[in-house]
N, C-alpha and C positions, 0 to 999 in steps of 0.2 A: 686430749687434754693434758696439759703440762702437769704432772703430779705435783701435788701440794703447794700449788701456788695459794698466795695469800687471800684470793677473794673466790676461790671456789666453793668454799661450803657456802658463802653468801649466795653464790648463783644458784647453787645446788637447791638451797632453802627455797630460793625464790621459784626455782622450777618445778618442785613438788608441791608448794605452796598453793599454785595455780591448780594443782590437780582438786582443790577444795570444791572447785566448782562442779567437776563430773560427779562429786558424792552430795552435791546438791547442799552444801553448807555456804553460808555467808559469812566471812572472817572480816573481822573488824579490828585493825590494829593502833591501839592508841601508846603515844610514848610522851613521858613529862618532858618538859623544857628542861629541866636540868639534868635529864641523862641525855637528850639529844645533844648536848653541848659536848658530852664526853665520848661521843661515838668514834672517834679517831684515837682514842687514847685508851690503854689496856684496862680491862675490867674483869671481873668474874661476874657473869651473867647466872643467875639460878632460877629454874622455871620448875613447875608442877608437871609429872609426867604421868599421864591418865592411861594412854592405850597405844596401839599401832597406829591409830589414825594421827597422833601428833604429829607424823610425818607430813601430814597434808595441812596441817592447822597453825601449830604453835611455831613450823618453822618459816611462816612469814614474817616472824619477830626477828630473826637472825639478821644479824649487824656485820657491815665488812669488816674485813680483819679480824674474824672470829673462827675460831675452830670448837669442836664440839667433843665430849666425853661420852662414849656411848660402850653398851657391854660387846664383848668379844663375838658373840654368835650374830651380831648384825652383820657381819662380812657374808652369810650363808643367804641373805636376802637377796634373791635374784636382781642382777642391776642396782638397786640403790644399794646393797651391800659393796658391791665393788667400785661405785662411785663415791660411796662414803669413805672408803681407804683412800682411795686416789687424791682427795681433796686434803688429805693430811691429818683428819681426824683422829683421835687417840681411842683405840680399842683396850678396854680393859678387862682382865680376868680377875673378878673379884674374889675368888678362890684361892687366887694366888698371891701371898702376901710380898713375895719379893718384888712381882711383876708389878704390883700396885704401886711399890715404892720407887720404882724406876719410872713408872708412867706420872708420878707426883713431880719428879726432878724433871722429866720431859716437859711437862707442862709449864713449871716455873721457867725454864730456858725459854719456851715460846714466848712467856710475858717479857722477861727481862731482855733478852738478846734479839728478839722480832717483834716486839711491840703489840703482839696479838692479844686479843680477849679470848677468854674460854668459858663455854657454856656448859654448865654441869646441871643434871638433875639429881638434887641433893637427897632425894629419898633413895636413890639407889635402884627402883624397880618402879613399876607402874602401879598406881594406884587403883586403877579400875574404876575411875570416876567417883570413889569414895572419899573420904576425907583425907586430907594430908596424912601421909606416912611419916614418923619419925625422921628427921634429917640425921644423914653421915656427917663426920667430921671434915672430908676430904677437902671440898669447896672453900670452906672457913679457914681451913688450915693454910691453903694455898694464898688466900686473899691476905693473912696476916704475915706469912712470909714474905710474898711479894709486895705487899703494902700497896694494893690496889684496891680501889672500891668494889662493893658488891650491888650489882644491880638486880633486884627483883621481877620476874616476868610471871604474869598470872594469866591463866586461861582459865574463863569458865568451863562449867561441865560439858565433856563431848561425850564421852564413853558409852551412856546409856540412852544417848538421845539418836545416833546413826544408824539408819537401817538402810542397807543396799537395794532393797526393793522399791525405795521410795524417790522420788525425784526431788522432793525438799525435806531437808533435816535441819532447818533451822539456823540460828546464828550464832557465831561463837566469839567471843571480845576476849581480845588478849591485851591487856594492858602493860607496859615497862613503867615500872615505879622511878620514884628517885633514888638516886644513888646512896648507898649508905658508907660512909666513910667510918670507916672501924676506929679511927683514933676519936671521933667526935661524940660516940656513943657513951652513955652513962653506965658501963657494966665494967666488972674487972676484967681488965685487958689480958690477965693470964689465964682466962677461962673461955675455952670454945664453947661451953654449953650455954653461956648467958648469950652470946652471940648466935648460936644456933635457935635458941629459945625467941630471941628478939626477931630473927628473919621469918621464923617458923609463925609466929601470931600476927606478924606484919601480913604475910600471904594468905593465910588461911582467912583473915578478916576481908582482905580483897577480895578473895577468890568467891566468897559467901555474897559480897556487895554485888559484883557481877551476875553471879547466878540469879540474884533477887532481879537486877536490872532487865535481865532477859524474860525472865517470867512477868514482869509487869507490861513488857511491850509486846509480849503475845496476845 
């Protein structure tokens, strides 16, 4: 593997995404027409982070030319952690403010100089399949500085439905929503709080809708 190649994160996501079949999970990925048109342009993807199983489900939605931001301790996960690092993804130590600042600058350079998109879990940690946790500022600050759209990615509930002793663990729907062009939104452009709230409410509503869709289909 050639370290930090532009396409490696995309390929790694597809590789681990295929393992969802071993877990007995059917994964359906939907993408809006507007977001599909932007796939070759840099964007900030934000997704809900439920559990370790995200590696095998929501990873199916990773798009080409994208790097992700994950916790520093991911490097210690056998095989996956080493591959994750080799793909050029950003490992973040959230307890080190100076390291966070350097990582944000690194991400901005990825966007501006290499035209990469960046996937960030704005909750900052796993919500364990419960309601969305409050969003942190990082993803939204980067989007504003880089002047790129935000594309929400919503996954239906997974954490409390997978059992390793079962052959079938149901369906997970992942939906890539329309891009959010910051300059088009009707909120105070000086306030990250308003942008976070807009994205939070949008994703919360969509995740609820996806969960209801799955319940009705069962």
